[in-house]
C-alpha positions, 0 to 999 in steps of 0.5 A: 280455763286458759283464755283463748288465744286471739291471733292477729288478723292478717290483711291482704297485701294490696299490690301496687297499681302498676304491678297489678295493671301489668299482671292484668295485661299478661293474664288478659293476653293469655285469656284472649289467646285462648278465647279470641277477642269476641270474649266479653270483659265479664268473661275476662273478669270472671277468669281473672277472679275479679269483677268488671268494676275493679278491672275498669279501675285499671282500664276504662274499656276493653279497647284500652286493655287491648291497646295495652296488650298490643304495646306489651306483647308486640311493640315492647318485645321488638328488639332495636338491634334487629333494625341494625342487624338487617342494615349492617353491611359489614356482614354478608347479606344472607348471613344478616337475614338468617340471623335476623329471622332466627332472633325475630322468630324466637320472639314471635313463634310462641303459641300466645303471640301467634294466636293473638295475632291471628284472632285479631286479624280475623275479628278486625281488631286493630292489632294486626293492621298496626303490626303489619304496617310495622313489619313493612316499615321495619323489615320488608322495606329495609330487606328490599333496599339491602337486596337492591344495594347488594345487587346494584339495583335502583328501586323505582316506581316500576319495580317496587311493587314486585320487590315488595311482594317478593320480600313479603313472600320471604316473610310469609313463608317463614311466618307460616312455619310458626302458624303450622307448628304453634297454631295448627299443631301440624308437622314441621319438617326441619328445625327452625334455623335450618328452615330459615336458612333454606328459605333465605337461600331461595329468596337470595337466589331468586332475586337477580331474575326478579328485576 
């Protein structure tokens, strides 16, 4: 009788720490987008096919994991060229706004991004408050000041609040198109770029009568 053939044991290849950590962040973002931030780390570990103690090797707490999701999904996805586009006065302002919002919404108008943002806001997770502050700093105020410059208007304590709200109305109208489409799954009636062009046009035309 021929001796039995002994096959060499194969050892599972352990992924480098940073690669495994990034993988957990990506999968955890999908998990929270589906289940909300009330879901426990026990639920998350089970969904990831791992254990809580092993997960805590990569993130010491649920808050630490959520902070990394914020950095990865919201901050690292921010394109620095957007800031330059808004303030590039070599182009007509309306064209800049349309192009900016088209590029920006290509990133944020994804089911996972939008569901994470809304779940965070509903449950008081810091993600939404931090991002709103970022939007005001990097979009709302620059748009306001570019509009003011285009119309030769000084931004003063007397008119700033009104102009900020008008810029937020532009932002909110475009953003809610994504909520309707990607969160609620309801009908939208124009292709995204066409919607942006129409919304920006309304904003630009309304501006002279707001000051």
